[in-house]
KOLSE-782082 format. One line per 3 residues: their letters; for each residue x negated, y, z of N, C-alpha, C, O, CB. Coordinates in pm, 1 decimal, m for minus. Glycine has a CB too. Example, Ala and Ser with C-alpha at 12.3 -4.5 7.8 and 13.67 -1.06 7.14 Angstrom:
BEGIN
AS = m1319.0 m569.0 780.0 m1230.0 m450.0 780.0 m1320.0 m330.0 780.0 m1423.6 m331.9 846.5 m1130.8 m447.3 904.6  m1285.0 m225.0 708.0 m1367.0 m106.0 714.0 m1290.0 3.0 787.0 m1340.9 113.8 803.9 m1408.4 m59.8 572.5
# end
This chain:
BEGIN
MSK = m7225.7 m11511.3 m16266.2 m7079.2 m11541.2 m16250.8 m7013.3 m11451.0 m16136.9 m6893.4 m11422.9 m16135.7 m7059.6 m11698.3 m16215.2  m7109.1 m11407.3 m16037.8 m7056.1 m11321.9 m15945.6 m7039.5 m11191.4 m16001.1 m6944.4 m11124.5 m15960.6 m7132.6 m11317.8 m15831.1  m7108.8 m11149.0 m16078.7 m7104.4 m11002.2 m16149.4 m6970.1 m11019.7 m16237.0 m6885.2 m10931.5 m16224.6 m7256.6 m10962.5 m16257.5
ALG = m6950.0 m11105.5 m16306.9 m6820.0 m11121.2 m16401.7 m6692.8 m11104.9 m16322.2 m6598.4 m11034.5 m16358.0 m6813.3 m11269.3 m16474.6  m6698.8 m11181.9 m16202.3 m6590.2 m11161.3 m16109.0 m6561.6 m11039.0 m16042.8 m6447.4 m11014.5 m16003.9 m6602.5 m11241.9 m16018.0  m6647.6 m10967.5 m16028.4 m6689.9 m10822.8 m15983.0 m6599.1 m10727.4 m16065.4 m6516.4 m10647.7 m16021.0 m6857.7 m10788.4 m16012.7
IFK = m6630.2 m10750.9 m16187.7 m6593.6 m10668.1 m16317.7 m6449.8 m10693.5 m16320.7 m6368.6 m10602.5 m16304.3 m6671.2 m10715.7 m16464.8  m6415.1 m10820.2 m16342.0 m6251.7 m10872.2 m16344.6 m6182.6 m10792.0 m16217.1 m6087.1 m10720.7 m16247.8 m6233.7 m11067.6 m16317.7  m6218.3 m10795.6 m16084.8 m6165.7 m10722.3 m15992.6 m6152.5 m10596.4 m16019.1 m6040.2 m10546.4 m16012.5 m6221.8 m10733.5 m15892.9
KEV = m6267.5 m10516.9 m16055.6 m6262.7 m10389.0 m16098.9 m6139.5 m10341.2 m16178.9 m6066.3 m10244.3 m16158.4 m6374.1 m10370.9 m16170.8  m6135.8 m10446.6 m16287.3 m6044.2 m10412.6 m16419.9 m5890.5 m10446.4 m16371.6 m5799.1 m10388.2 m16429.9 m6091.8 m10519.5 m16569.8  m5863.3 m10530.8 m16275.9 m5719.1 m10547.4 m16211.9 m5698.7 m10446.4 m16150.4 m5598.9 m10380.7 m16179.9 m5691.8 m10655.4 m16122.0
SLK = m5792.4 m10398.8 m16038.4 m5758.7 m10276.4 m15964.9 m5741.4 m10152.1 m16046.7 m5654.6 m10071.2 m16013.9 m5860.5 m10250.5 m15866.8  m5813.3 m10132.4 m16144.7 m5800.3 m10023.1 m16237.1 m5651.3 m10050.8 m16305.4 m5575.0 m9954.2 m16308.1 m5931.9 m10021.0 m16349.6  m5614.2 m10152.6 m16350.1 m5469.6 m10179.5 m16432.2 m5363.7 m10135.1 m16319.3 m5278.6 m10051.0 m16348.2 m5441.2 m10364.7 m16485.9
IKL = m5369.0 m10191.3 m16191.6 m5268.8 m10162.2 m16084.9 m5256.9 m10002.1 m16057.4 m5149.7 m9942.7 m16045.9 m5313.2 m10241.0 m15947.7  m5395.6 m9938.5 m16048.2 m5366.0 m9804.0 m16019.5 m5298.9 m9724.1 m16167.1 m5239.6 m9618.0 m16147.8 m5514.6 m9734.2 m15962.2  m5307.4 m9765.5 m16280.0 m5296.3 m9717.9 m16376.2 m5148.1 m9723.7 m16392.0 m5087.1 m9622.5 m16426.4 m5377.8 m9769.8 m16463.7
ISM = m5083.4 m9842.5 m16367.5 m4935.8 m9903.1 m16380.4 m4877.2 m9790.4 m16269.0 m4782.5 m9715.4 m16292.6 m4914.6 m10098.8 m16330.3  m4947.9 m9794.1 m16152.1 m4854.4 m9705.5 m16033.6 m4857.9 m9557.8 m16081.2 m4757.7 m9489.7 m16059.6 m4926.1 m9711.4 m15858.4  m4964.3 m9502.8 m16144.0 m4959.1 m9380.5 m16185.9 m4853.1 m9360.9 m16296.0 m4805.6 m9248.1 m16308.9 m5087.3 m9344.2 m16225.1
LIA = m4815.0 m9452.9 m16370.3 m4745.7 m9429.0 m16483.7 m4609.3 m9434.6 m16432.1 m4527.1 m9360.1 m16485.4 m4776.6 m9523.4 m16597.2  m4569.5 m9515.8 m16331.0 m4426.5 m9538.3 m16260.5 m4415.2 m9409.8 m16179.9 m4303.2 m9359.0 m16184.3 m4414.9 m9683.0 m16155.4  m4501.3 m9349.8 m16111.4 m4498.4 m9210.2 m16045.0 m4485.4 m9109.5 m16136.9 m4414.2 m9019.1 m16093.1 m4617.4 m9178.8 m15966.4
VSF = m4528.2 m9089.9 m16250.7 m4517.9 m8995.9 m16356.8 m4385.2 m9000.0 m16413.3 m4326.3 m8893.2 m16430.0 m4617.3 m9018.9 m16459.4  m4329.8 m9109.9 m16445.1 m4191.4 m9143.8 m16507.3 m4100.8 m9095.4 m16414.6 m4000.8 m9034.7 m16452.9 m4162.6 m9296.8 m16535.7  m4124.7 m9115.8 m16290.7 m4029.4 m9064.5 m16177.0 m4018.6 m8921.1 m16183.9 m3908.6 m8869.8 m16163.3 m4078.3 m9101.9 m16032.2
IFT = m4115.3 m8852.8 m16209.4 m4117.9 m8710.6 m16189.5 m4077.8 m8637.6 m16330.3 m4028.1 m8525.5 m16319.8 m4266.1 m8666.8 m16136.3  m4092.6 m8683.4 m16439.9 m4057.5 m8626.3 m16534.8 m3901.1 m8690.3 m16577.6 m3830.0 m8616.9 m16646.2 m4171.7 m8637.1 m16630.7  m3855.8 m8806.0 m16543.6 m3705.7 m8816.2 m16544.2 m3634.3 m8766.6 m16451.0 m3512.4 m8766.3 m16467.6 m3664.3 m8930.5 m16547.2
GCS = m3688.1 m8714.6 m16335.3 m3612.5 m8636.8 m16231.5 m3549.1 m8777.9 m16140.6 m3454.6 m8767.7 m16062.3 m3477.3 m8518.0 m16312.6  m3617.7 m8900.1 m16167.6 m3535.2 m9005.2 m16098.3 m3619.8 m8980.1 m15942.7 m3724.0 m8915.5 m15930.9 m3548.0 m9187.4 m16182.9  m3548.5 m9045.9 m15835.9 m3608.8 m9050.4 m15719.4 m3585.8 m9184.0 m15653.8 m3491.8 m9244.9 m15704.8 m3566.3 m8942.1 m15641.1
IPS = m3635.6 m9235.4 m15571.9 m3625.5 m9373.4 m15490.6 m3503.4 m9336.5 m15399.3 m3500.1 m9243.7 m15318.4 m3776.7 m9419.3 m15393.5  m3396.0 m9433.5 m15429.5 m3284.8 m9424.6 m15341.3 m3310.0 m9465.3 m15200.1 m3408.9 m9535.8 m15180.0 m3179.9 m9502.0 m15392.6  m3235.9 m9431.4 m15100.7 m3257.6 m9474.5 m14966.0 m3191.6 m9617.2 m14944.6 m3098.0 m9649.9 m15017.6 m3198.8 m9367.3 m14866.4
IKK = m3236.5 m9699.6 m14850.0 m3170.3 m9821.5 m14835.1 m3033.0 m9813.5 m14805.4 m2956.7 m9907.4 m14828.1 m3228.8 m9894.6 m14742.0  m2996.3 m9704.7 m14755.1 m2851.0 m9697.8 m14719.0 m2774.1 m9655.5 m14840.3 m2652.0 m9669.6 m14834.1 m2823.8 m9597.9 m14600.3  m2823.4 m9608.5 m14943.9 m2752.2 m9592.8 m15062.6 m2765.7 m9699.5 m15154.1 m2679.8 m9722.4 m15239.3 m2786.6 m9478.9 m15123.6
LRS = m2857.3 m9758.6 m15142.7 m2865.8 m9894.4 m15211.1 m2769.8 m10007.4 m15131.3 m2727.4 m10096.7 m15204.6 m3030.7 m9944.8 m15211.7  m2740.6 m10012.3 m15025.6 m2639.6 m10081.9 m14956.6 m2502.6 m10045.9 m15006.0 m2425.0 m10137.6 m15032.9 m2650.8 m10056.6 m14813.9  m2466.7 m9924.5 m15020.1 m2330.3 m9879.5 m15039.0 m2286.2 m9905.9 m15184.4 m2171.1 m9889.2 m15224.7 m2317.8 m9728.9 m15003.7
SSP = m2379.2 m9944.5 m15251.0 m2380.9 m9966.0 m15416.5 m2306.2 m10110.6 m15435.4 m2312.3 m10201.5 m15352.7 m2559.5 m9972.2 m15489.6  m2238.5 m10115.0 m15552.7 m2169.6 m10233.8 m15587.1 m2267.4 m10343.0 m15620.3 m2348.7 m10301.7 m15702.9 m2076.6 m10209.2 m15700.2  m2289.3 m10474.5 m15583.3 m2364.8 m10577.9 m15624.1 m2358.0 m10600.7 m15766.7 m2251.2 m10583.7 m15825.4 m2330.9 m10688.7 m15556.2
NEK = m2469.2 m10640.1 m15831.7 m2456.3 m10678.8 m15965.4 m2503.0 m10827.9 m15964.3 m2538.3 m10881.5 m16069.4 m2540.1 m10583.8 m16063.7  m2503.2 m10893.2 m15847.9 m2547.7 m11043.6 m15867.7 m2516.7 m11091.6 m15703.4 m2582.3 m11045.3 m15610.0 m2739.3 m11064.1 m15928.2  m2422.7 m11176.5 m15688.1 m2401.2 m11246.8 m15566.9 m2362.9 m11405.0 m15573.2 m2270.5 m11447.9 m15642.4 m2295.5 m11173.4 m15498.7
FTV = m2426.4 m11466.0 m15511.4 m2411.9 m11634.3 m15507.4 m2444.4 m11672.6 m15374.1 m2514.2 m11606.0 m15297.6 m2516.0 m11721.4 m15612.3  m2386.1 m11792.6 m15346.8 m2419.7 m11858.6 m15209.8 m2507.5 m11977.3 m15244.8 m2482.7 m12060.6 m15332.0 m2283.2 m11908.9 m15123.6  m2628.0 m11973.3 m15154.2 m2708.2 m12101.5 m15164.0 m2701.7 m12218.0 m15038.8 m2708.9 m12176.0 m14923.3 m2857.3 m12053.2 m15178.0
AAS = m2693.4 m12307.8 m15053.7 m2688.5 m12426.8 m14928.0 m2839.5 m12440.6 m14894.3 m2917.7 m12527.5 m14933.0 m2617.4 m12598.5 m14979.8  m2864.4 m12321.5 m14803.3 m3004.0 m12346.2 m14745.7 m2983.1 m12227.8 m14623.2 m2905.2 m12132.7 m14630.6 m3151.9 m12317.7 m14872.5  m3069.4 m12258.1 m14514.6 m3050.5 m12161.5 m14400.9 m3126.5 m12017.8 m14437.9 m3218.5 m12010.4 m14519.4 m3114.8 m12230.7 m14257.6
IEC = m3077.7 m11917.0 m14371.8 m3144.8 m11785.3 m14416.6 m3296.4 m11789.7 m14396.7 m3375.4 m11740.4 m14477.2 m3086.7 m11660.7 m14334.8  m3339.7 m11866.7 m14257.3 m3463.0 m11845.8 m14228.9 m3567.1 m11908.7 m14345.6 m3673.5 m11855.6 m14377.4 m3480.6 m11900.8 m14091.8  m3512.5 m12035.8 m14403.4 m3583.3 m12085.3 m14484.8 m3590.0 m12009.7 m14627.5 m3699.9 m11997.1 m14681.6 m3542.8 m12210.0 m14486.9
LYA = m3484.4 m11964.2 m14682.9 m3497.3 m11857.4 m14786.5 m3585.2 m11763.0 m14785.5 m3671.8 m11739.3 m14869.7 m3399.5 m11794.5 m14798.2  m3555.3 m11693.9 m14661.2 m3655.0 m11590.9 m14611.4 m3806.0 m11615.0 m14621.7 m3880.3 m11544.3 m14689.8 m3629.2 m11569.3 m14472.9  m3839.8 m11704.5 m14559.9 m3984.9 m11756.1 m14565.6 m4020.8 m11796.4 m14711.8 m4120.9 m11743.1 m14759.7 m4005.2 m11886.1 m14466.4
EGI = m3950.4 m11884.5 m14787.9 m3971.2 m11903.4 m14916.8 m3990.5 m11781.1 m15005.6 m4075.6 m11768.3 m15093.6 m3870.9 m11976.6 m14959.0  m3900.4 m11695.7 m14969.2 m3911.1 m11570.3 m15070.4 m4018.7 m11493.1 m15031.3 m4075.7 m11436.9 m15124.8 m3784.8 m11474.9 m15075.2  m4060.2 m11474.9 m14928.7 m4193.0 m11392.9 m14882.6 m4307.1 m11466.5 m14927.9 m4406.3 m11402.0 m14962.2 m4208.5 m11372.3 m14720.4
EHV = m4308.8 m11612.5 m14934.4 m4409.4 m11668.9 m15011.2 m4424.1 m11650.8 m15158.8 m4528.2 m11623.1 m15218.4 m4401.8 m11790.7 m14990.6  m4303.3 m11670.5 m15210.1 m4282.4 m11647.6 m15362.0 m4322.9 m11505.6 m15399.1 m4403.6 m11495.8 m15491.5 m4128.0 m11671.0 m15405.4  m4280.2 m11396.6 m15342.6 m4307.1 m11239.4 m15370.9 m4466.5 m11206.7 m15348.4 m4523.3 m11115.9 m15409.1 m4210.1 m11138.1 m15258.2
SSY = m4530.9 m11291.9 m15253.8 m4661.6 m11254.1 m15200.6 m4754.2 m11339.5 m15301.2 m4873.0 m11308.1 m15309.6 m4681.5 m11291.7 m15030.5  m4708.0 m11437.2 m15371.2 m4789.4 m11550.5 m15448.5 m4829.2 m11474.5 m15593.5 m4922.1 m11522.5 m15658.5 m4684.1 m11706.6 m15476.4  m4764.6 m11366.1 m15639.4 m4800.3 m11307.7 m15772.3 m4852.7 m11163.1 m15749.8 m4814.6 m11087.2 m15660.6 m4672.5 m11307.4 m15872.2
IGL = m4939.1 m11139.0 m15837.7 m4995.9 m10980.1 m15835.6 m4903.7 m10879.0 m15853.1 m4926.2 m10767.2 m15807.0 m5095.6 m10949.2 m15943.8  m4793.7 m10906.5 m15919.4 m4706.0 m10787.6 m15922.4 m4746.2 m10682.4 m16016.3 m4714.2 m10564.2 m16003.1 m4697.7 m10728.4 m15791.8  m4824.0 m10734.1 m16120.2 m4870.3 m10597.0 m16204.2 m4725.6 m10557.0 m16299.3 m4710.7 m10446.4 m16351.2 m5031.1 m10637.3 m16326.9
SEP = m4641.7 m10651.0 m16308.0 m4516.6 m10598.8 m16406.1 m4406.3 m10544.6 m16309.9 m4312.6 m10481.1 m16358.4 m4444.8 m10731.5 m16508.0  m4412.5 m10564.2 m16193.0 m4312.0 m10509.3 m16088.8 m4374.5 m10451.0 m15968.3 m4486.2 m10491.8 m15936.2 m4218.0 m10618.1 m16040.6  m4314.4 m10358.9 m15896.8 m4352.7 m10305.9 m15790.6 m4341.2 m10425.2 m15693.4 m4271.7 m10525.2 m15711.7 m4276.9 m10182.5 m15759.6
KFE = m4427.9 m10396.8 m15576.9 m4422.4 m10485.5 m15470.4 m4298.6 m10476.3 m15378.9 m4235.0 m10372.4 m15361.3 m4539.3 m10466.9 m15395.2  m4270.2 m10598.3 m15321.0 m4160.0 m10613.4 m15222.6 m4191.1 m10575.2 m15091.7 m4303.2 m10607.7 m15052.8 m4114.0 m10744.6 m15215.8  m4109.8 m10506.3 m15004.8 m4103.7 m10529.5 m14863.9 m4001.8 m10594.8 m14816.4 m3904.9 m10604.6 m14891.7 m4108.1 m10425.4 m14798.2
WYL = m3993.5 m10657.0 m14681.7 m3893.6 m10742.7 m14649.6 m3876.0 m10735.3 m14492.7 m3963.2 m10698.2 m14414.1 m3926.2 m10883.2 m14703.1  m3759.2 m10773.6 m14463.3 m3725.2 m10756.3 m14306.2 m3615.4 m10873.5 m14269.6 m3532.9 m10914.8 m14351.1 m3654.3 m10589.8 m14271.1  m3625.6 m10913.7 m14153.8 m3543.1 m11011.7 m14105.6 m3478.9 m10977.2 m13967.3 m3542.4 m10927.5 m13874.3 m3619.6 m11134.5 m14099.9
DRS = m3360.2 m11005.7 m13964.3 m3293.1 m10970.2 m13815.8 m3198.3 m11099.4 m13791.8 m3085.8 m11125.0 m13834.6 m3189.3 m10807.5 m13814.5  m3284.2 m11169.7 m13709.0 m3229.9 m11314.9 m13658.5 m3079.5 m11297.3 m13564.9 m2979.6 m11368.8 m13558.7 m3364.7 m11392.3 m13547.4  m3109.8 m11190.3 m13509.5 m2978.1 m11183.7 m13411.9 m2844.8 m11140.5 m13500.5 m2730.3 m11147.4 m13455.8 m3003.4 m11059.5 m13280.5
RSY = m2873.6 m11101.8 m13613.0 m2747.1 m11056.5 m13695.7 m2733.6 m11158.1 m13826.6 m2640.5 m11142.3 m13905.7 m2766.2 m10885.8 m13750.5  m2830.2 m11261.4 m13844.4 m2848.1 m11332.1 m13950.6 m2841.7 m11253.5 m14088.9 m2767.0 m11276.1 m14184.2 m2756.0 m11433.1 m13941.8  m2929.4 m11165.3 m14076.8 m2938.8 m11090.9 m14199.4 m3076.3 m11074.6 m14202.3 m3156.1 m11076.6 m14108.5 m2859.5 m10959.4 m14208.8
AWF = m3103.0 m11050.8 m14374.4 m3238.3 m11019.1 m14391.4 m3223.8 m10949.2 m14538.4 m3116.8 m10943.3 m14599.0 m3343.3 m11156.2 m14379.4  m3344.6 m10898.7 m14585.1 m3347.7 m10820.0 m14701.3 m3497.9 m10819.4 m14767.8 m3602.1 m10832.1 m14703.5 m3298.3 m10675.1 m14662.4  m3488.1 m10802.9 m14901.9 m3594.6 m10782.4 m14988.1 m3576.9 m10670.0 m15047.4 m3467.3 m10646.4 m15098.2 m3615.3 m10877.3 m15076.9
RQP = m3693.7 m10566.0 m15054.0 m3654.2 m10432.0 m15130.3 m3774.5 m10399.2 m15217.4 m3890.0 m10415.7 m15178.2 m3620.2 m10300.3 m15025.0  m3743.2 m10353.3 m15333.8 m3828.6 m10309.2 m15410.5 m3773.4 m10151.5 m15423.4 m3666.5 m10124.9 m15368.4 m3839.6 m10400.5 m15539.8  m3840.7 m10054.5 m15490.6 m3788.6 m9926.5 m15497.1 m3657.2 m9888.8 m15550.0 m3602.4 m9782.7 m15520.1 m3868.1 m9863.1 m15558.7
LTL = m3595.7 m9996.0 m15646.5 m3479.8 m9936.7 m15678.5 m3380.4 m10056.1 m15667.4 m3272.5 m10057.7 m15726.7 m3486.1 m9864.4 m15817.6  m3432.8 m10172.1 m15573.6 m3350.0 m10275.5 m15585.1 m3328.3 m10341.1 m15439.0 m3426.6 m10338.6 m15364.9 m3407.2 m10370.6 m15689.3  m3226.7 m10391.1 m15397.3 m3206.6 m10426.7 m15259.2 m3162.6 m10584.1 m15274.9 m3057.0 m10605.9 m15334.3 m3089.0 m10324.7 m15181.7
IEL = m3229.8 m10681.9 m15230.5 m3176.5 m10812.2 m15219.3 m3151.7 m10844.7 m15094.4 m3245.8 m10837.1 m15015.4 m3252.3 m10905.8 m15271.8  m3024.6 m10887.0 m15047.8 m2966.5 m10898.1 m14910.5 m2931.3 m11054.7 m14890.1 m2874.5 m11116.4 m14980.2 m2828.4 m10798.6 m14894.3  m2965.4 m11113.3 m14774.7 m2940.2 m11246.3 m14736.8 m2833.2 m11232.3 m14606.5 m2850.3 m11163.3 m14506.0 m3087.9 m11324.9 m14700.6
HAI = m2742.6 m11300.0 m14631.7 m2651.3 m11319.5 m14514.4 m2615.4 m11448.4 m14461.5 m2521.5 m11496.0 m14525.3 m2536.7 m11264.4 m14540.8  m2650.9 m11513.2 m14379.4 m2604.1 m11646.3 m14329.8 m2469.5 m11634.1 m14296.9 m2432.4 m11540.4 m14226.3 m2679.3 m11698.4 m14211.7  m2388.3 m11721.2 m14341.3 m2245.0 m11751.2 m14325.9 m2238.2 m11874.9 m14221.0 m2172.7 m11868.6 m14117.0 m2174.4 m11788.3 m14476.0
KAK = m2310.0 m11982.6 m14258.8 m2326.6 m12088.2 m14161.2 m2481.2 m12126.1 m14149.9 m2573.5 m12067.6 m14206.5 m2237.8 m12214.5 m14203.4  m2488.8 m12222.7 m14075.4 m2636.7 m12288.3 m14039.4 m2722.5 m12321.1 m14156.2 m2844.4 m12303.5 m14156.8 m2622.8 m12426.5 m13960.3  m2642.7 m12377.1 m14270.8 m2734.5 m12407.7 m14390.8 m2646.0 m12343.3 m14513.5 m2627.6 m12414.6 m14612.1 m2767.6 m12587.6 m14411.4
ETV = m2596.2 m12223.8 m14511.0 m2535.5 m12167.4 m14621.7 m2550.8 m11993.9 m14606.1 m2506.0 m11928.3 m14512.1 m2375.6 m12224.7 m14626.6  m2614.0 m11949.0 m14705.2 m2641.0 m11814.2 m14700.5 m2602.1 m11743.1 m14836.5 m2623.3 m11793.4 m14946.8 m2786.1 m11796.3 m14666.0  m2552.3 m11640.1 m14818.7 m2504.9 m11535.1 m14967.4 m2619.6 m11455.9 m14947.5 m2671.2 m11399.6 m14851.0 m2335.2 m11424.3 m14970.6
VTR = m2650.9 m11471.6 m15100.0 m2749.0 m11365.7 m15173.4 m2690.3 m11268.5 m15252.0 m2626.2 m11295.5 m15353.6 m2843.4 m11428.2 m15264.6  m2711.6 m11140.6 m15204.0 m2664.1 m11022.4 m15290.7 m2772.1 m10942.0 m15350.9 m2872.4 m10917.8 m15283.8 m2579.5 m10927.4 m15210.8  m2759.7 m10897.0 m15476.3 m2851.9 m10799.0 m15511.9 m2763.4 m10667.3 m15557.5 m2655.1 m10670.0 m15615.9 m2950.8 m10857.3 m15628.7
KQT = m2833.0 m10559.7 m15518.2 m2759.1 m10428.3 m15526.8 m2912.2 m10335.1 m15591.2 m3026.5 m10337.6 m15545.7 m2678.9 m10368.7 m15339.5  m2866.4 m10271.4 m15690.8 m2973.3 m10171.4 m15750.2 m2916.8 m10079.4 m15855.3 m2801.2 m10085.7 m15897.3 m3094.1 m10249.3 m15817.4  m3010.2 m9991.9 m15894.5 m2973.5 m9877.7 m15957.4 m2956.7 m9921.1 m16106.7 m2997.4 m10032.1 m16140.8 m3076.9 m9763.5 m15932.9
ASA = m2899.1 m9838.2 m16194.8 m2859.9 m9871.4 m16339.0 m2998.0 m9892.8 m16393.7 m3004.1 m9990.6 m16468.3 m2770.3 m9750.2 m16422.9  m3103.5 m9831.5 m16377.7 m3228.2 m9838.2 m16445.8 m3286.7 m9967.0 m16424.9 m3312.1 m10047.5 m16514.4 m3319.2 m9734.0 m16404.6  m3312.3 m9986.9 m16269.1 m3353.3 m10124.5 m16229.3 m3272.4 m10239.0 m16304.1 m3336.2 m10328.7 m16359.2 m3333.7 m10139.9 m16074.1
ETF = m3154.1 m10238.2 m16307.0 m3085.1 m10340.0 m16376.5 m3115.7 m10367.7 m16529.0 m3112.9 m10480.6 m16578.1 m2950.0 m10309.2 m16362.9  m3145.1 m10252.7 m16597.9 m3178.8 m10241.0 m16716.1 m3320.2 m10322.6 m16755.0 m3336.6 m10396.4 m16852.2 m3180.3 m10100.4 m16736.4  m3413.1 m10289.4 m16655.5 m3548.0 m10355.0 m16694.9 m3563.4 m10467.5 m16586.2 m3674.2 m10513.5 m16558.5 m3683.8 m10242.5 m16693.5
GQG = m3454.4 m10507.3 m16529.3 m3473.0 m10657.7 m16455.8 m3538.3 m10658.5 m16348.6 m3597.5 m10762.9 m16321.3 m3541.8 m10759.2 m16529.2  m3546.2 m10564.8 m16272.5 m3615.4 m10551.3 m16160.2 m3550.7 m10639.0 m16044.9 m3433.8 m10622.2 m16010.1 m3623.2 m10407.3 m16128.4  m3649.4 m10750.9 m15977.8 m3592.3 m10838.7 m15891.8 m3539.6 m10961.7 m15945.6 m3495.7 m11049.8 m15871.7 m3499.3 m10777.9 m15827.9
NDL = m3542.4 m10972.7 m16087.9 m3513.4 m11106.1 m16148.5 m3583.3 m11222.7 m16110.3 m3521.6 m11329.2 m16105.3 m3530.1 m11100.7 m16277.5  m3682.7 m11218.4 m16087.5 m3788.9 m11343.6 m16065.1 m3762.9 m11393.9 m15923.7 m3776.9 m11515.1 m15907.3 m3960.0 m11296.6 m16078.7  m3726.6 m11318.5 m15817.1 m3674.2 m11341.3 m15699.6 m3545.1 m11384.9 m15693.9 m3517.7 m11475.0 m15614.6 m3685.1 m11243.9 m15632.1
IEY = m3457.3 m11335.7 m15766.3 m3313.3 m11366.1 m15774.1 m3308.8 m11498.8 m15820.2 m3237.6 m11575.6 m15755.5 m3231.9 m11273.1 m15864.0  m3372.8 m11545.3 m15924.0 m3380.5 m11684.8 m15995.4 m3439.4 m11771.1 m15912.3 m3391.0 m11884.3 m15915.3 m3456.5 m11689.1 m16124.8  m3538.0 m11751.7 m15831.5 m3607.4 m11839.5 m15742.7 m3489.5 m11889.7 m15629.9 m3454.1 m12004.9 m15604.9 m3742.4 m11755.7 m15672.7
LHS = m3445.4 m11771.1 m15575.3 m3336.2 m11806.1 m15427.0 m3230.4 m11884.8 m15501.8 m3186.4 m11987.4 m15449.9 m3248.1 m11644.4 m15331.0  m3182.0 m11840.0 m15631.7 m3078.1 m11936.7 m15675.0 m3116.7 m12087.5 m15715.0 m3033.3 m12176.7 m15730.8 m3013.7 m11876.1 m15791.0  m3246.9 m12101.6 m15728.2 m3267.7 m12234.9 m15750.8 m3280.7 m12320.6 m15626.1 m3306.7 m12440.5 m15636.1 m3380.7 m12247.5 m15830.8
NPC = m3265.0 m12267.4 m15521.1 m3263.1 m12307.3 m15387.4 m3400.5 m12385.5 m15344.1 m3400.2 m12507.3 m15326.3 m3136.8 m12395.2 m15367.7  m3498.9 m12318.2 m15331.3 m3628.7 m12355.5 m15297.0 m3655.4 m12458.9 m15155.8 m3751.6 m12530.2 m15127.4 m3698.1 m12219.2 m15281.6  m3522.1 m12431.4 m15081.2 m3547.3 m12507.1 m14973.0 m3475.8 m12662.3 m14990.6 m3473.9 m12735.1 m14891.4 m3494.7 m12423.7 m14847.8
D = m3428.5 m12701.0 m15094.8 m3391.1 m12823.8 m15122.4 m3500.9 m12931.7 m15082.8 m3480.0 m13051.3 m15102.8 m3356.2 m12826.1 m15261.7
# end
């Protein structure tokens, strides 16, 4: 049983490395680059909605959600919270999902991304999860 688990872990690790290499190669050959967070912030949102939940709860639930899956189909997320500005974000290479608290239990969620990220649905899973209000 232990040997089988070790083989499975090696296969998953190999798949992750292969997918990472394919993504890197596609960026090289297509001339794509990963936009800065500043550039993503300045782009027009392609998704915007309000959730009846505190920013702290949505942020914590979001971290737990994106950390709970291996992410073989999408790049891993990074995240950031600035309590003093009632602002947080989740970032994938081509997608920025921002949270802005407008009241104690009301948060605006905005997604900004490149056209290619929109085409292949980067961040869709997290957007759907936040839209469902996991804090209810």
